[in-house]
C-alpha positions as protocol buffer text, in pm:
chain_id: "A"
residue {
  index: 1
  type: MET
  ca { x: -2347 y: -712 z: -2402 }
}
residue {
  index: 2
  type: LYS
  ca { x: -2310 y: -1089 z: -2382 }
}
residue {
  index: 3
  type: LYS
  ca { x: -2044 y: -1082 z: -2654 }
}
residue {
  index: 4
  type: LYS
  ca { x: -1849 y: -815 z: -2466 }
}
residue {
  index: 5
  type: ILE
  ca { x: -1850 y: -1021 z: -2144 }
}
residue {
  index: 6
  type: LEU
  ca { x: -1738 y: -1333 z: -2331 }
}
residue {
  index: 7
  type: THR
  ca { x: -1457 y: -1139 z: -2498 }
}
residue {
  index: 8
  type: ILE
  ca { x: -1334 y: -1003 z: -2165 }
}
residue {
  index: 9
  type: LEU
  ca { x: -1356 y: -1349 z: -2009 }
}
residue {
  index: 10
  type: PHE
  ca { x: -1159 y: -1496 z: -2300 }
}
residue {
  index: 11
  type: ILE
  ca { x: -886 y: -1232 z: -2262 }
}
residue {
  index: 12
  type: ILE
  ca { x: -858 y: -1292 z: -1886 }
}
residue {
  index: 13
  type: ILE
  ca { x: -840 y: -1670 z: -1927 }
}
residue {
  index: 14
  type: SER
  ca { x: -582 y: -1632 z: -2206 }
}
residue {
  index: 15
  type: LEU
  ca { x: -363 y: -1412 z: -1986 }
}
residue {
  index: 16
  type: LEU
  ca { x: -387 y: -1655 z: -1696 }
}
residue {
  index: 17
  type: LEU
  ca { x: -296 y: -1943 z: -1924 }
}
residue {
  index: 18
  type: LEU
  ca { x: 0 y: -1746 z: -2057 }
}
residue {
  index: 19
  type: ILE
  ca { x: 127 y: -1675 z: -1704 }
}
residue {
  index: 20
  type: VAL
  ca { x: 91 y: -2038 z: -1596 }
}
residue {
  index: 21
  type: THR
  ca { x: 266 y: -2159 z: -1911 }
}
residue {
  index: 22
  type: TYR
  ca { x: 553 y: -1913 z: -1862 }
}
residue {
  index: 23
  type: ASN
  ca { x: 609 y: -2025 z: -1502 }
}
residue {
  index: 24
  type: PHE
  ca { x: 591 y: -2393 z: -1602 }
}
residue {
  index: 25
  type: VAL
  ca { x: 846 y: -2350 z: -1882 }
}
residue {
  index: 26
  type: ALA
  ca { x: 1075 y: -2146 z: -1657 }
}
residue {
  index: 27
  type: HIS
  ca { x: 1078 y: -2424 z: -1398 }
}
residue {
  index: 28
  type: ILE
  ca { x: 1149 y: -2686 z: -1665 }
}
residue {
  index: 29
  type: ILE
  ca { x: 1443 y: -2484 z: -1795 }
}
residue {
  index: 30
  type: VAL
  ca { x: 1592 y: -2449 z: -1445 }
}
residue {
  index: 31
  type: PHE
  ca { x: 1543 y: -2818 z: -1373 }
}
residue {
  index: 32
  type: LYS
  ca { x: 1683 y: -2928 z: -1710 }
}
residue {
  index: 33
  type: SER
  ca { x: 1996 y: -2718 z: -1674 }
}
residue {
  index: 34
  type: HIS
  ca { x: 2061 y: -2861 z: -1327 }
}
residue {
  index: 35
  type: THR
  ca { x: 1962 y: -3226 z: -1369 }
}
residue {
  index: 36
  type: GLU
  ca { x: 2306 y: -3355 z: -1269 }
}
residue {
  index: 37
  type: TYR
  ca { x: 2283 y: -3159 z: -946 }
}
residue {
  index: 38
  type: PHE
  ca { x: 1938 y: -3298 z: -865 }
}
residue {
  index: 39
  type: LYS
  ca { x: 2058 y: -3655 z: -927 }
}
residue {
  index: 40
  type: LYS
  ca { x: 2287 y: -3628 z: -622 }
}
residue {
  index: 41
  type: PRO
  ca { x: 2154 y: -3755 z: -290 }
}
residue {
  index: 42
  type: ILE
  ca { x: 1990 y: -3479 z: -86 }
}
residue {
  index: 43
  type: GLU
  ca { x: 2267 y: -3504 z: 175 }
}
residue {
  index: 44
  type: GLU
  ca { x: 2525 y: -3399 z: -86 }
}
residue {
  index: 45
  type: GLN
  ca { x: 2323 y: -3107 z: -220 }
}
residue {
  index: 46
  type: VAL
  ca { x: 2409 y: -2762 z: -91 }
}
residue {
  index: 47
  type: ILE
  ca { x: 2222 y: -2435 z: -124 }
}
residue {
  index: 48
  type: MET
  ca { x: 2307 y: -2253 z: -447 }
}
residue {
  index: 49
  type: ASP
  ca { x: 2215 y: -1905 z: -569 }
}
residue {
  index: 50
  type: TRP
  ca { x: 2017 y: -2039 z: -867 }
}
residue {
  index: 51
  type: MET
  ca { x: 1772 y: -2224 z: -641 }
}
residue {
  index: 52
  type: SER
  ca { x: 1428 y: -2081 z: -589 }
}
residue {
  index: 53
  type: ILE
  ca { x: 1320 y: -1964 z: -247 }
}
residue {
  index: 54
  type: ASN
  ca { x: 1037 y: -2216 z: -254 }
}
residue {
  index: 55
  type: TYR
  ca { x: 1279 y: -2504 z: -323 }
}
residue {
  index: 56
  type: ILE
  ca { x: 1519 y: -2396 z: -47 }
}
residue {
  index: 57
  type: GLU
  ca { x: 1242 y: -2361 z: 209 }
}
residue {
  index: 58
  type: ARG
  ca { x: 1083 y: -2698 z: 124 }
}
residue {
  index: 59
  type: THR
  ca { x: 1406 y: -2896 z: 91 }
}
residue {
  index: 60
  type: TYR
  ca { x: 1587 y: -2757 z: 394 }
}
residue {
  index: 61
  type: ASN
  ca { x: 1275 y: -2690 z: 604 }
}
residue {
  index: 62
  type: ILE
  ca { x: 1353 y: -2327 z: 679 }
}
residue {
  index: 63
  type: ASP
  ca { x: 1157 y: -2002 z: 652 }
}
residue {
  index: 64
  type: LEU
  ca { x: 1388 y: -1739 z: 508 }
}
residue {
  index: 65
  type: GLU
  ca { x: 1159 y: -1448 z: 594 }
}
residue {
  index: 66
  type: GLU
  ca { x: 1141 y: -1558 z: 956 }
}
residue {
  index: 67
  type: ILE
  ca { x: 1519 y: -1592 z: 986 }
}
residue {
  index: 68
  type: TYR
  ca { x: 1613 y: -1281 z: 788 }
}
residue {
  index: 69
  type: TRP
  ca { x: 1310 y: -1060 z: 839 }
}
residue {
  index: 70
  type: ASN
  ca { x: 1528 y: -752 z: 885 }
}
residue {
  index: 71
  type: LYS
  ca { x: 1729 y: -815 z: 565 }
}
residue {
  index: 72
  type: ILE
  ca { x: 1488 y: -942 z: 302 }
}
residue {
  index: 73
  type: TRP
  ca { x: 1123 y: -936 z: 210 }
}
residue {
  index: 74
  type: ILE
  ca { x: 1019 y: -1221 z: -18 }
}
residue {
  index: 75
  type: TRP
  ca { x: 768 y: -1106 z: -278 }
}
residue {
  index: 76
  type: ARG
  ca { x: 769 y: -1422 z: -494 }
}
residue {
  index: 77
  type: ARG
  ca { x: 877 y: -1764 z: -378 }
}
residue {
  index: 78
  type: ASN
  ca { x: 969 y: -1883 z: -726 }
}
residue {
  index: 79
  type: LYS
  ca { x: 1243 y: -1621 z: -762 }
}
residue {
  index: 80
  type: THR
  ca { x: 1598 y: -1741 z: -707 }
}
residue {
  index: 81
  type: LEU
  ca { x: 1816 y: -1669 z: -409 }
}
residue {
  index: 82
  type: GLY
  ca { x: 2047 y: -1481 z: -645 }
}
residue {
  index: 83
  type: ASP
  ca { x: 1761 y: -1249 z: -743 }
}
residue {
  index: 84
  type: TYR
  ca { x: 1709 y: -1155 z: -379 }
}
residue {
  index: 85
  type: CYS
  ca { x: 2081 y: -1111 z: -315 }
}
residue {
  index: 86
  type: GLU
  ca { x: 2096 y: -875 z: -611 }
}
residue {
  index: 87
  type: LYS
  ca { x: 1785 y: -680 z: -511 }
}
residue {
  index: 88
  type: TYR
  ca { x: 1893 y: -632 z: -148 }
}
residue {
  index: 89
  type: GLU
  ca { x: 2263 y: -598 z: -233 }
}
residue {
  index: 90
  type: LEU
  ca { x: 2364 y: -891 z: -15 }
}
residue {
  index: 91
  type: ASN
  ca { x: 2682 y: -1091 z: -53 }
}
residue {
  index: 92
  type: CYS
  ca { x: 2526 y: -1414 z: -180 }
}
residue {
  index: 93
  type: ALA
  ca { x: 2824 y: -1631 z: -83 }
}
residue {
  index: 94
  type: GLU
  ca { x: 2806 y: -1514 z: 280 }
}
residue {
  index: 95
  type: PHE
  ca { x: 2429 y: -1546 z: 280 }
}
residue {
  index: 96
  type: ILE
  ca { x: 2454 y: -1906 z: 157 }
}
residue {
  index: 97
  type: ILE
  ca { x: 2719 y: -1988 z: 419 }
}
residue {
  index: 98
  type: THR
  ca { x: 2486 y: -1853 z: 688 }
}
residue {
  index: 99
  type: LEU
  ca { x: 2200 y: -2062 z: 552 }
}
residue {
  index: 100
  type: GLU
  ca { x: 2420 y: -2373 z: 542 }
}
residue {
  index: 101
  type: GLN
  ca { x: 2522 y: -2316 z: 905 }
}
residue {
  index: 102
  type: TYR
  ca { x: 2158 y: -2276 z: 1001 }
}
residue {
  index: 103
  type: THR
  ca { x: 2051 y: -2593 z: 819 }
}
residue {
  index: 104
  type: ASN
  ca { x: 2341 y: -2794 z: 963 }
}
residue {
  index: 105
  type: GLY
  ca { x: 2253 y: -2671 z: 1312 }
}
residue {
  index: 106
  type: ASN
  ca { x: 1892 y: -2789 z: 1280 }
}
């Protein structure tokens, strides 16, 4: 019985470690492929479709669900804006322009 519990615990911990590792590597890949962009001053950075929802909300101090509650429902904050545009069939360019207008108005 004790061996069975330890085996199940090991499997659960291994799966959690795998998920955390995957998310960490995914973030490193995104950051590495956009290092030149992140080197710019924050004032020169604009919202892009490859940015994660979490990054957009933290950097530009906006809550996308609150603003667009009737258009989108955010299920994971580490997904990109492009992922949500594709899922909800939104024109990402127009959506980004709207977000830029909102952030400039704040």
